[in-house]
PyMOL Python script that loads the backbone (N, CA, C, O; Angstrom):
from pymol import cmd

cmd.read_pdbstr("""\
ATOM      1  N   UNK A   1       0.832  -1.174   0.000  1.00  0.00           N
ATOM      2  CA  UNK A   1       0.000   0.000   0.000  1.00  0.00           C
ATOM      3  C   UNK A   1       0.877   1.236   0.000  1.00  0.00           C
ATOM      4  O   UNK A   1       1.780   1.376   0.825  1.00  0.00           O
ATOM      5  N   UNK A   2       0.606   2.109  -0.911  1.00  0.00           N
ATOM      6  CA  UNK A   2       1.424   3.297  -1.058  1.00  0.00           C
ATOM      7  C   UNK A   2       1.002   4.378  -0.062  1.00  0.00           C
ATOM      8  O   UNK A   2      -0.190   4.567   0.180  1.00  0.00           O
ATOM      9  N   UNK A   3       1.968   5.079   0.508  1.00  0.00           N
ATOM     10  CA  UNK A   3       1.623   6.176   1.415  1.00  0.00           C
ATOM     11  C   UNK A   3       1.095   7.363   0.639  1.00  0.00           C
ATOM     12  O   UNK A   3       1.236   7.443  -0.581  1.00  0.00           O
ATOM     13  N   UNK A   4       0.493   8.271   1.355  1.00  0.00           N
ATOM     14  CA  UNK A   4      -0.020   9.476   0.729  1.00  0.00           C
ATOM     15  C   UNK A   4       1.156  10.337   0.299  1.00  0.00           C
ATOM     16  O   UNK A   4       2.034  10.646   1.105  1.00  0.00           O
ATOM     17  N   UNK A   5       1.175  10.717  -0.955  1.00  0.00           N
ATOM     18  CA  UNK A   5       2.254  11.557  -1.451  1.00  0.00           C
ATOM     19  C   UNK A   5       1.911  13.030  -1.305  1.00  0.00           C
ATOM     20  O   UNK A   5       0.748  13.398  -1.138  1.00  0.00           O
ATOM     21  N   UNK A   6       2.913  13.844  -1.367  1.00  0.00           N
ATOM     22  CA  UNK A   6       2.715  15.284  -1.313  1.00  0.00           C
ATOM     23  C   UNK A   6       2.941  15.848  -2.697  1.00  0.00           C
ATOM     24  O   UNK A   6       3.930  15.501  -3.341  1.00  0.00           O
ATOM     25  N   UNK A   7       2.039  16.726  -3.186  1.00  0.00           N
ATOM     26  CA  UNK A   7       2.212  17.269  -4.528  1.00  0.00           C
ATOM     27  C   UNK A   7       3.467  18.127  -4.615  1.00  0.00           C
ATOM     28  O   UNK A   7       3.795  18.871  -3.690  1.00  0.00           O
ATOM     29  N   UNK A   8       4.150  18.012  -5.727  1.00  0.00           N
ATOM     30  CA  UNK A   8       5.315  18.845  -5.974  1.00  0.00           C
ATOM     31  C   UNK A   8       6.606  18.287  -5.396  1.00  0.00           C
ATOM     32  O   UNK A   8       7.640  18.949  -5.485  1.00  0.00           O
ATOM     33  N   UNK A   9       6.588  17.130  -4.825  1.00  0.00           N
ATOM     34  CA  UNK A   9       7.815  16.550  -4.269  1.00  0.00           C
ATOM     35  C   UNK A   9       8.382  15.544  -5.257  1.00  0.00           C
ATOM     36  O   UNK A   9       7.654  14.946  -6.048  1.00  0.00           O
ATOM     37  N   UNK A  10       9.670  15.374  -5.196  1.00  0.00           N
ATOM     38  CA  UNK A  10      10.350  14.481  -6.113  1.00  0.00           C
ATOM     39  C   UNK A  10      10.183  13.024  -5.741  1.00  0.00           C
ATOM     40  O   UNK A  10       9.701  12.693  -4.657  1.00  0.00           O
ATOM     41  N   UNK A  11      10.591  12.154  -6.658  1.00  0.00           N
ATOM     42  CA  UNK A  11      10.463  10.717  -6.435  1.00  0.00           C
ATOM     43  C   UNK A  11      11.367  10.248  -5.305  1.00  0.00           C
ATOM     44  O   UNK A  11      11.039   9.287  -4.609  1.00  0.00           O
ATOM     45  N   UNK A  12      12.501  10.914  -5.113  1.00  0.00           N
ATOM     46  CA  UNK A  12      13.415  10.532  -4.047  1.00  0.00           C
ATOM     47  C   UNK A  12      12.792  10.714  -2.680  1.00  0.00           C
ATOM     48  O   UNK A  12      12.955   9.865  -1.804  1.00  0.00           O
ATOM     49  N   UNK A  13      12.085  11.803  -2.487  1.00  0.00           N
ATOM     50  CA  UNK A  13      11.437  12.048  -1.206  1.00  0.00           C
ATOM     51  C   UNK A  13      10.270  11.088  -0.995  1.00  0.00           C
ATOM     52  O   UNK A  13      10.008  10.668   0.132  1.00  0.00           O
ATOM     53  N   UNK A  14       9.575  10.744  -2.062  1.00  0.00           N
ATOM     54  CA  UNK A  14       8.462   9.804  -1.934  1.00  0.00           C
ATOM     55  C   UNK A  14       8.985   8.435  -1.509  1.00  0.00           C
ATOM     56  O   UNK A  14       8.329   7.732  -0.740  1.00  0.00           O
ATOM     57  N   UNK A  15      10.175   8.047  -2.009  1.00  0.00           N
ATOM     58  CA  UNK A  15      10.747   6.762  -1.623  1.00  0.00           C
ATOM     59  C   UNK A  15      11.120   6.736  -0.145  1.00  0.00           C
ATOM     60  O   UNK A  15      11.042   5.683   0.488  1.00  0.00           O
ATOM     61  N   UNK A  16      11.515   7.851   0.404  1.00  0.00           N
ATOM     62  CA  UNK A  16      11.867   7.901   1.818  1.00  0.00           C
ATOM     63  C   UNK A  16      10.670   7.597   2.705  1.00  0.00           C
ATOM     64  O   UNK A  16      10.833   7.024   3.781  1.00  0.00           O
ATOM     65  N   UNK A  17       9.480   7.967   2.277  1.00  0.00           N
ATOM     66  CA  UNK A  17       8.293   7.801   3.099  1.00  0.00           C
ATOM     67  C   UNK A  17       7.627   6.439   2.940  1.00  0.00           C
ATOM     68  O   UNK A  17       6.695   6.129   3.681  1.00  0.00           O
ATOM     69  N   UNK A  18       8.079   5.619   1.997  1.00  0.00           N
ATOM     70  CA  UNK A  18       7.414   4.340   1.776  1.00  0.00           C
ATOM     71  C   UNK A  18       7.546   3.416   2.968  1.00  0.00           C
ATOM     72  O   UNK A  18       6.631   2.635   3.229  1.00  0.00           O
ATOM     73  N   UNK A  19       8.629   3.471   3.691  1.00  0.00           N
ATOM     74  CA  UNK A  19       8.796   2.636   4.868  1.00  0.00           C
ATOM     75  C   UNK A  19       8.298   3.322   6.124  1.00  0.00           C
ATOM     76  O   UNK A  19       8.355   2.743   7.209  1.00  0.00           O
ATOM     77  N   UNK A  20       7.811   4.542   5.993  1.00  0.00           N
ATOM     78  CA  UNK A  20       7.381   5.322   7.144  1.00  0.00           C
ATOM     79  C   UNK A  20       6.008   4.910   7.639  1.00  0.00           C
ATOM     80  O   UNK A  20       5.472   3.865   7.269  1.00  0.00           O
ATOM     81  N   UNK A  21       5.468   5.749   8.473  1.00  0.00           N
ATOM     82  CA  UNK A  21       4.193   5.421   9.102  1.00  0.00           C
ATOM     83  C   UNK A  21       3.081   6.341   8.626  1.00  0.00           C
ATOM     84  O   UNK A  21       2.192   6.684   9.406  1.00  0.00           O
ATOM     85  N   UNK A  22       3.113   6.745   7.372  1.00  0.00           N
ATOM     86  CA  UNK A  22       2.065   7.601   6.839  1.00  0.00           C
ATOM     87  C   UNK A  22       0.810   6.770   6.603  1.00  0.00           C
ATOM     88  O   UNK A  22       0.884   5.568   6.349  1.00  0.00           O
ATOM     89  N   UNK A  23      -0.333   7.423   6.689  1.00  0.00           N
ATOM     90  CA  UNK A  23      -1.611   6.722   6.540  1.00  0.00           C
ATOM     91  C   UNK A  23      -1.889   6.380   5.086  1.00  0.00           C
ATOM     92  O   UNK A  23      -1.590   7.160   4.182  1.00  0.00           O
ATOM     93  N   UNK A  24      -2.454   5.225   4.880  1.00  0.00           N
ATOM     94  CA  UNK A  24      -2.850   4.770   3.560  1.00  0.00           C
ATOM     95  C   UNK A  24      -4.096   5.543   3.114  1.00  0.00           C
ATOM     96  O   UNK A  24      -4.858   6.025   3.952  1.00  0.00           O
ATOM     97  N   UNK A  25      -4.300   5.662   1.821  1.00  0.00           N
ATOM     98  CA  UNK A  25      -5.460   6.388   1.290  1.00  0.00           C
ATOM     99  C   UNK A  25      -6.785   5.779   1.742  1.00  0.00           C
ATOM    100  O   UNK A  25      -7.756   6.507   1.946  1.00  0.00           O
ATOM    101  N   UNK A  26      -6.839   4.476   1.898  1.00  0.00           N
ATOM    102  CA  UNK A  26      -8.084   3.829   2.339  1.00  0.00           C
ATOM    103  C   UNK A  26      -8.413   4.212   3.777  1.00  0.00           C
ATOM    104  O   UNK A  26      -9.577   4.420   4.119  1.00  0.00           O
ATOM    105  N   UNK A  27      -7.396   4.303   4.607  1.00  0.00           N
ATOM    106  CA  UNK A  27      -7.614   4.693   5.997  1.00  0.00           C
ATOM    107  C   UNK A  27      -8.038   6.150   6.079  1.00  0.00           C
ATOM    108  O   UNK A  27      -8.912   6.505   6.869  1.00  0.00           O
ATOM    109  N   UNK A  28      -7.422   6.986   5.266  1.00  0.00           N
ATOM    110  CA  UNK A  28      -7.799   8.403   5.225  1.00  0.00           C
ATOM    111  C   UNK A  28      -9.257   8.533   4.789  1.00  0.00           C
ATOM    112  O   UNK A  28      -9.999   9.347   5.338  1.00  0.00           O
ATOM    113  N   UNK A  29      -9.665   7.740   3.810  1.00  0.00           N
ATOM    114  CA  UNK A  29     -11.053   7.766   3.369  1.00  0.00           C
ATOM    115  C   UNK A  29     -12.006   7.393   4.496  1.00  0.00           C
ATOM    116  O   UNK A  29     -13.068   8.000   4.635  1.00  0.00           O
ATOM    117  N   UNK A  30     -11.638   6.401   5.300  1.00  0.00           N
ATOM    118  CA  UNK A  30     -12.491   5.989   6.419  1.00  0.00           C
ATOM    119  C   UNK A  30     -12.638   7.143   7.414  1.00  0.00           C
ATOM    120  O   UNK A  30     -13.736   7.392   7.911  1.00  0.00           O
ATOM    121  N   UNK A  31     -11.551   7.842   7.705  1.00  0.00           N
ATOM    122  CA  UNK A  31     -11.629   8.988   8.605  1.00  0.00           C
ATOM    123  C   UNK A  31     -12.544  10.074   8.039  1.00  0.00           C
ATOM    124  O   UNK A  31     -13.375  10.625   8.761  1.00  0.00           O
ATOM    125  N   UNK A  32     -12.391  10.385   6.743  1.00  0.00           N
ATOM    126  CA  UNK A  32     -13.230  11.419   6.118  1.00  0.00           C
ATOM    127  C   UNK A  32     -14.694  11.000   6.098  1.00  0.00           C
ATOM    128  O   UNK A  32     -15.576  11.820   6.354  1.00  0.00           O
ATOM    129  N   UNK A  33     -14.962   9.728   5.795  1.00  0.00           N
ATOM    130  CA  UNK A  33     -16.345   9.258   5.765  1.00  0.00           C
ATOM    131  C   UNK A  33     -16.969   9.327   7.158  1.00  0.00           C
ATOM    132  O   UNK A  33     -18.131   9.707   7.296  1.00  0.00           O
ATOM    133  N   UNK A  34     -16.204   8.963   8.190  1.00  0.00           N
ATOM    134  CA  UNK A  34     -16.714   9.055   9.561  1.00  0.00           C
ATOM    135  C   UNK A  34     -16.971  10.510   9.948  1.00  0.00           C
ATOM    136  O   UNK A  34     -17.931  10.799  10.663  1.00  0.00           O
ATOM    137  N   UNK A  35     -16.123  11.426   9.482  1.00  0.00           N
ATOM    138  CA  UNK A  35     -16.336  12.845   9.766  1.00  0.00           C
ATOM    139  C   UNK A  35     -17.616  13.339   9.108  1.00  0.00           C
ATOM    140  O   UNK A  35     -18.377  14.093   9.715  1.00  0.00           O
ATOM    141  N   UNK A  36     -17.856  12.921   7.875  1.00  0.00           N
ATOM    142  CA  UNK A  36     -19.086  13.326   7.179  1.00  0.00           C
ATOM    143  C   UNK A  36     -20.306  12.774   7.900  1.00  0.00           C
ATOM    144  O   UNK A  36     -21.315  13.468   8.026  1.00  0.00           O
ATOM    145  N   UNK A  37     -20.227  11.537   8.374  1.00  0.00           N
ATOM    146  CA  UNK A  37     -21.349  10.958   9.120  1.00  0.00           C
ATOM    147  C   UNK A  37     -21.613  11.771  10.381  1.00  0.00           C
ATOM    148  O   UNK A  37     -22.769  12.041  10.706  1.00  0.00           O
ATOM    149  N   UNK A  38     -20.569  12.165  11.091  1.00  0.00           N
ATOM    150  CA  UNK A  38     -20.754  12.992  12.299  1.00  0.00           C
ATOM    151  C   UNK A  38     -21.411  14.312  11.965  1.00  0.00           C
ATOM    152  O   UNK A  38     -22.317  14.753  12.673  1.00  0.00           O
ATOM    153  N   UNK A  39     -20.961  14.955  10.884  1.00  0.00           N
ATOM    154  CA  UNK A  39     -21.541  16.243  10.495  1.00  0.00           C
ATOM    155  C   UNK A  39     -23.006  16.088  10.098  1.00  0.00           C
ATOM    156  O   UNK A  39     -23.839  16.919  10.460  1.00  0.00           O
ATOM    157  N   UNK A  40     -23.325  15.028   9.356  1.00  0.00           N
ATOM    158  CA  UNK A  40     -24.713  14.810   8.936  1.00  0.00           C
ATOM    159  C   UNK A  40     -25.595  14.514  10.149  1.00  0.00           C
ATOM    160  O   UNK A  40     -26.703  15.041  10.248  1.00  0.00           O
ATOM    161  N   UNK A  41     -25.119  13.683  11.065  1.00  0.00           N
ATOM    162  CA  UNK A  41     -25.900  13.402  12.271  1.00  0.00           C
ATOM    163  C   UNK A  41     -26.104  14.660  13.108  1.00  0.00           C
ATOM    164  O   UNK A  41     -27.183  14.862  13.664  1.00  0.00           O
ATOM    165  N   UNK A  42     -25.096  15.497  13.203  1.00  0.00           N
ATOM    166  CA  UNK A  42     -25.233  16.745  13.955  1.00  0.00           C
ATOM    167  C   UNK A  42     -26.252  17.657  13.297  1.00  0.00           C
ATOM    168  O   UNK A  42     -27.035  18.309  13.989  1.00  0.00           O
ATOM    169  N   UNK A  43     -26.256  17.713  11.963  1.00  0.00           N
ATOM    170  CA  UNK A  43     -27.214  18.567  11.257  1.00  0.00           C
ATOM    171  C   UNK A  43     -28.635  18.037  11.403  1.00  0.00           C
ATOM    172  O   UNK A  43     -29.570  18.816  11.587  1.00  0.00           O
ATOM    173  N   UNK A  44     -28.805  16.726  11.322  1.00  0.00           N
ATOM    174  CA  UNK A  44     -30.139  16.130  11.436  1.00  0.00           C
ATOM    175  C   UNK A  44     -30.676  16.299  12.853  1.00  0.00           C
ATOM    176  O   UNK A  44     -31.855  16.602  13.036  1.00  0.00           O
ATOM    177  N   UNK A  45     -29.835  16.107  13.841  1.00  0.00           N
ATOM    178  CA  UNK A  45     -30.281  16.234  15.227  1.00  0.00           C
ATOM    179  C   UNK A  45     -30.616  17.666  15.589  1.00  0.00           C
ATOM    180  O   UNK A  45     -31.543  17.906  16.363  1.00  0.00           O
ATOM    181  N   UNK A  46     -29.878  18.625  15.044  1.00  0.00           N
ATOM    182  CA  UNK A  46     -30.148  20.017  15.395  1.00  0.00           C
ATOM    183  C   UNK A  46     -31.402  20.535  14.700  1.00  0.00           C
ATOM    184  O   UNK A  46     -32.006  21.501  15.165  1.00  0.00           O
ATOM    185  N   UNK A  47     -31.805  19.907  13.585  1.00  0.00           N
ATOM    186  CA  UNK A  47     -33.007  20.355  12.897  1.00  0.00           C
ATOM    187  C   UNK A  47     -34.273  19.689  13.447  1.00  0.00           C
ATOM    188  O   UNK A  47     -35.381  20.043  13.046  1.00  0.00           O
ATOM    189  N   UNK A  48     -34.115  18.734  14.354  1.00  0.00           N
ATOM    190  CA  UNK A  48     -35.262  18.042  14.942  1.00  0.00           C
ATOM    191  C   UNK A  48     -36.030  18.932  15.903  1.00  0.00           C
ATOM    192  O   UNK A  48     -35.562  20.006  16.279  1.00  0.00           O
ATOM    193  N   UNK A  49     -37.210  18.479  16.296  1.00  0.00           N
ATOM    194  CA  UNK A  49     -38.071  19.260  17.187  1.00  0.00           C
ATOM    195  C   UNK A  49     -37.634  19.139  18.630  1.00  0.00           C
ATOM    196  O   UNK A  49     -37.002  18.165  19.041  1.00  0.00           O
ATOM    197  N   UNK A  50     -37.993  20.161  19.383  1.00  0.00           N
ATOM    198  CA  UNK A  50     -37.848  20.130  20.830  1.00  0.00           C
ATOM    199  C   UNK A  50     -36.408  19.948  21.252  1.00  0.00           C
ATOM    200  O   UNK A  50     -35.492  20.488  20.632  1.00  0.00           O
ATOM    201  N   UNK A  51     -36.231  19.249  22.220  1.00  0.00           N
ATOM    202  CA  UNK A  51     -35.041  18.643  22.707  1.00  0.00           C
ATOM    203  C   UNK A  51     -33.812  19.465  22.983  1.00  0.00           C
ATOM    204  O   UNK A  51     -33.028  19.724  22.071  1.00  0.00           O
ATOM    205  N   UNK A  52     -33.625  19.874  24.194  1.00  0.00           N
ATOM    206  CA  UNK A  52     -32.335  20.387  24.570  1.00  0.00           C
ATOM    207  C   UNK A  52     -31.289  19.293  24.496  1.00  0.00           C
ATOM    208  O   UNK A  52     -30.115  19.555  24.232  1.00  0.00           O
ATOM    209  N   UNK A  53     -31.720  18.072  24.730  1.00  0.00           N
ATOM    210  CA  UNK A  53     -30.784  16.955  24.671  1.00  0.00           C
ATOM    211  C   UNK A  53     -30.296  16.719  23.244  1.00  0.00           C
ATOM    212  O   UNK A  53     -29.111  16.459  23.034  1.00  0.00           O
ATOM    213  N   UNK A  54     -31.188  16.805  22.264  1.00  0.00           N
ATOM    214  CA  UNK A  54     -30.789  16.623  20.870  1.00  0.00           C
ATOM    215  C   UNK A  54     -29.850  17.714  20.399  1.00  0.00           C
ATOM    216  O   UNK A  54     -28.900  17.452  19.662  1.00  0.00           O
ATOM    217  N   UNK A  55     -30.118  18.939  20.825  1.00  0.00           N
ATOM    218  CA  UNK A  55     -29.241  20.041  20.443  1.00  0.00           C
ATOM    219  C   UNK A  55     -27.863  19.855  21.066  1.00  0.00           C
ATOM    220  O   UNK A  55     -26.844  20.127  20.430  1.00  0.00           O
ATOM    221  N   UNK A  56     -27.836  19.395  22.300  1.00  0.00           N
ATOM    222  CA  UNK A  56     -26.555  19.185  22.968  1.00  0.00           C
ATOM    223  C   UNK A  56     -25.772  18.052  22.310  1.00  0.00           C
ATOM    224  O   UNK A  56     -24.550  18.133  22.187  1.00  0.00           O
ATOM    225  N   UNK A  57     -26.464  17.003  21.889  1.00  0.00           N
ATOM    226  CA  UNK A  57     -25.790  15.891  21.223  1.00  0.00           C
ATOM    227  C   UNK A  57     -25.205  16.328  19.882  1.00  0.00           C
ATOM    228  O   UNK A  57     -24.122  15.882  19.503  1.00  0.00           O
ATOM    229  N   UNK A  58     -25.917  17.199  19.162  1.00  0.00           N
ATOM    230  CA  UNK A  58     -25.395  17.661  17.877  1.00  0.00           C
ATOM    231  C   UNK A  58     -24.190  18.559  18.070  1.00  0.00           C
ATOM    232  O   UNK A  58     -23.264  18.542  17.259  1.00  0.00           O
ATOM    233  N   UNK A  59     -24.194  19.345  19.141  1.00  0.00           N
ATOM    234  CA  UNK A  59     -23.030  20.185  19.426  1.00  0.00           C
ATOM    235  C   UNK A  59     -21.829  19.304  19.756  1.00  0.00           C
ATOM    236  O   UNK A  59     -20.700  19.641  19.400  1.00  0.00           O
ATOM    237  N   UNK A  60     -22.057  18.197  20.423  1.00  0.00           N
ATOM    238  CA  UNK A  60     -20.964  17.299  20.766  1.00  0.00           C
ATOM    239  C   UNK A  60     -20.438  16.522  19.563  1.00  0.00           C
ATOM    240  O   UNK A  60     -19.292  16.074  19.582  1.00  0.00           O
ATOM    241  N   UNK A  61     -21.239  16.353  18.525  1.00  0.00           N
ATOM    242  CA  UNK A  61     -20.789  15.629  17.340  1.00  0.00           C
ATOM    243  C   UNK A  61     -19.915  16.481  16.425  1.00  0.00           C
ATOM    244  O   UNK A  61     -19.094  15.940  15.685  1.00  0.00           O
ATOM    245  N   UNK A  62     -20.075  17.785  16.462  1.00  0.00           N
ATOM    246  CA  UNK A  62     -19.286  18.651  15.585  1.00  0.00           C
ATOM    247  C   UNK A  62     -17.791  18.559  15.903  1.00  0.00           C
ATOM    248  O   UNK A  62     -16.999  18.378  14.978  1.00  0.00           O
ATOM    249  N   UNK A  63     -17.364  18.677  17.174  1.00  0.00           N
ATOM    250  CA  UNK A  63     -15.927  18.536  17.438  1.00  0.00           C
ATOM    251  C   UNK A  63     -15.383  17.148  17.090  1.00  0.00           C
ATOM    252  O   UNK A  63     -14.228  17.020  16.682  1.00  0.00           O
ATOM    253  N   UNK A  64     -16.198  16.123  17.248  1.00  0.00           N
ATOM    254  CA  UNK A  64     -15.753  14.772  16.873  1.00  0.00           C
ATOM    255  C   UNK A  64     -15.518  14.711  15.371  1.00  0.00           C
ATOM    256  O   UNK A  64     -14.515  14.156  14.922  1.00  0.00           O
ATOM    257  N   UNK A  65     -16.436  15.275  14.589  1.00  0.00           N
ATOM    258  CA  UNK A  65     -16.263  15.307  13.139  1.00  0.00           C
ATOM    259  C   UNK A  65     -15.037  16.095  12.720  1.00  0.00           C
ATOM    260  O   UNK A  65     -14.309  15.694  11.813  1.00  0.00           O
ATOM    261  N   UNK A  66     -14.811  17.232  13.393  1.00  0.00           N
ATOM    262  CA  UNK A  66     -13.619  18.025  13.070  1.00  0.00           C
ATOM    263  C   UNK A  66     -12.344  17.273  13.419  1.00  0.00           C
ATOM    264  O   UNK A  66     -11.372  17.314  12.665  1.00  0.00           O
ATOM    265  N   UNK A  67     -12.340  16.590  14.549  1.00  0.00           N
ATOM    266  CA  UNK A  67     -11.161  15.814  14.933  1.00  0.00           C
ATOM    267  C   UNK A  67     -10.894  14.689  13.930  1.00  0.00           C
ATOM    268  O   UNK A  67      -9.742  14.443  13.570  1.00  0.00           O
ATOM    269  N   UNK A  68     -11.938  14.014  13.481  1.00  0.00           N
ATOM    270  CA  UNK A  68     -11.769  12.951  12.490  1.00  0.00           C
ATOM    271  C   UNK A  68     -11.269  13.498  11.162  1.00  0.00           C
ATOM    272  O   UNK A  68     -10.526  12.821  10.452  1.00  0.00           O
ATOM    273  N   UNK A  69     -11.671  14.719  10.820  1.00  0.00           N
ATOM    274  CA  UNK A  69     -11.233  15.327   9.563  1.00  0.00           C
ATOM    275  C   UNK A  69      -9.772  15.761   9.634  1.00  0.00           C
ATOM    276  O   UNK A  69      -9.040  15.622   8.654  1.00  0.00           O
ATOM    277  N   UNK A  70      -9.340  16.281  10.773  1.00  0.00           N
ATOM    278  CA  UNK A  70      -7.990  16.843  10.904  1.00  0.00           C
ATOM    279  C   UNK A  70      -6.948  15.763  11.190  1.00  0.00           C
ATOM    280  O   UNK A  70      -5.778  15.942  10.852  1.00  0.00           O
ATOM    281  N   UNK A  71      -7.341  14.656  11.801  1.00  0.00           N
ATOM    282  CA  UNK A  71      -6.378  13.640  12.227  1.00  0.00           C
ATOM    283  C   UNK A  71      -5.453  13.142  11.115  1.00  0.00           C
ATOM    284  O   UNK A  71      -4.248  13.057  11.352  1.00  0.00           O
ATOM    285  N   UNK A  72      -5.945  12.804   9.905  1.00  0.00           N
ATOM    286  CA  UNK A  72      -5.012  12.330   8.863  1.00  0.00           C
ATOM    287  C   UNK A  72      -3.961  13.375   8.480  1.00  0.00           C
ATOM    288  O   UNK A  72      -2.807  13.027   8.230  1.00  0.00           O
ATOM    289  N   UNK A  73      -4.353  14.656   8.434  1.00  0.00           N
ATOM    290  CA  UNK A  73      -3.382  15.704   8.130  1.00  0.00           C
ATOM    291  C   UNK A  73      -2.304  15.763   9.208  1.00  0.00           C
ATOM    292  O   UNK A  73      -1.114  15.854   8.904  1.00  0.00           O
ATOM    293  N   UNK A  74      -2.731  15.710  10.469  1.00  0.00           N
ATOM    294  CA  UNK A  74      -1.806  15.782  11.586  1.00  0.00           C
ATOM    295  C   UNK A  74      -0.862  14.568  11.587  1.00  0.00           C
ATOM    296  O   UNK A  74       0.343  14.721  11.784  1.00  0.00           O
ATOM    297  N   UNK A  75      -1.400  13.385  11.370  1.00  0.00           N
ATOM    298  CA  UNK A  75      -0.595  12.174  11.377  1.00  0.00           C
ATOM    299  C   UNK A  75       0.455  12.206  10.269  1.00  0.00           C
ATOM    300  O   UNK A  75       1.624  11.902  10.509  1.00  0.00           O
ATOM    301  N   UNK A  76       0.040  12.574   9.057  1.00  0.00           N
ATOM    302  CA  UNK A  76       0.979  12.595   7.933  1.00  0.00           C
ATOM    303  C   UNK A  76       2.029  13.684   8.095  1.00  0.00           C
ATOM    304  O   UNK A  76       3.179  13.501   7.695  1.00  0.00           O
ATOM    305  N   UNK A  77       1.645  14.815   8.676  1.00  0.00           N
ATOM    306  CA  UNK A  77       2.636  15.870   8.932  1.00  0.00           C
ATOM    307  C   UNK A  77       3.659  15.399   9.962  1.00  0.00           C
ATOM    308  O   UNK A  77       4.850  15.676   9.826  1.00  0.00           O
ATOM    309  N   UNK A  78       3.199  14.690  10.990  1.00  0.00           N
ATOM    310  CA  UNK A  78       4.122  14.149  11.976  1.00  0.00           C
ATOM    311  C   UNK A  78       5.037  13.088  11.390  1.00  0.00           C
ATOM    312  O   UNK A  78       6.222  13.037  11.719  1.00  0.00           O
ATOM    313  N   UNK A  79       4.499  12.244  10.527  1.00  0.00           N
ATOM    314  CA  UNK A  79       5.304  11.196   9.904  1.00  0.00           C
ATOM    315  C   UNK A  79       6.348  11.801   8.951  1.00  0.00           C
ATOM    316  O   UNK A  79       7.473  11.312   8.858  1.00  0.00           O
ATOM    317  N   UNK A  80       5.962  12.854   8.259  1.00  0.00           N
ATOM    318  CA  UNK A  80       6.903  13.496   7.342  1.00  0.00           C
ATOM    319  C   UNK A  80       7.958  14.298   8.091  1.00  0.00           C
ATOM    320  O   UNK A  80       9.104  14.393   7.651  1.00  0.00           O
ATOM    321  N   UNK A  81       7.568  14.873   9.223  1.00  0.00           N
ATOM    322  CA  UNK A  81       8.491  15.732   9.962  1.00  0.00           C
ATOM    323  C   UNK A  81       9.470  14.984  10.838  1.00  0.00           C
ATOM    324  O   UNK A  81      10.582  15.456  11.078  1.00  0.00           O
ATOM    325  N   UNK A  82       9.063  13.818  11.319  1.00  0.00           N
ATOM    326  CA  UNK A  82       9.935  13.093  12.238  1.00  0.00           C
ATOM    327  C   UNK A  82      10.338  11.798  11.611  1.00  0.00           C
ATOM    328  O   UNK A  82      11.078  11.023  12.216  1.00  0.00           O
TER     329      UNK A  82
END
""", "prot")
cmd.dss("prot")
cmd.show_as("cartoon", "prot")
cmd.util.cbc("prot")
cmd.orient("prot")
């Protein structure tokens, strides 16, 4: 499985990262899909009737979705930097 490449980098640098711990594209897709599910659930719950509890649950899902979206960027930056 090939690691995520960075645009504009040479083949030599890409070879250095092949043995590294960068996330695979399939894993990144799973993180993005989970983030979209969190965002959709938060939007559906906040548009529902009544419920202070539903509104609170949707507010709690937004940071989870953001964390799932940012994690692959953070992981790959750490793998490339160290």
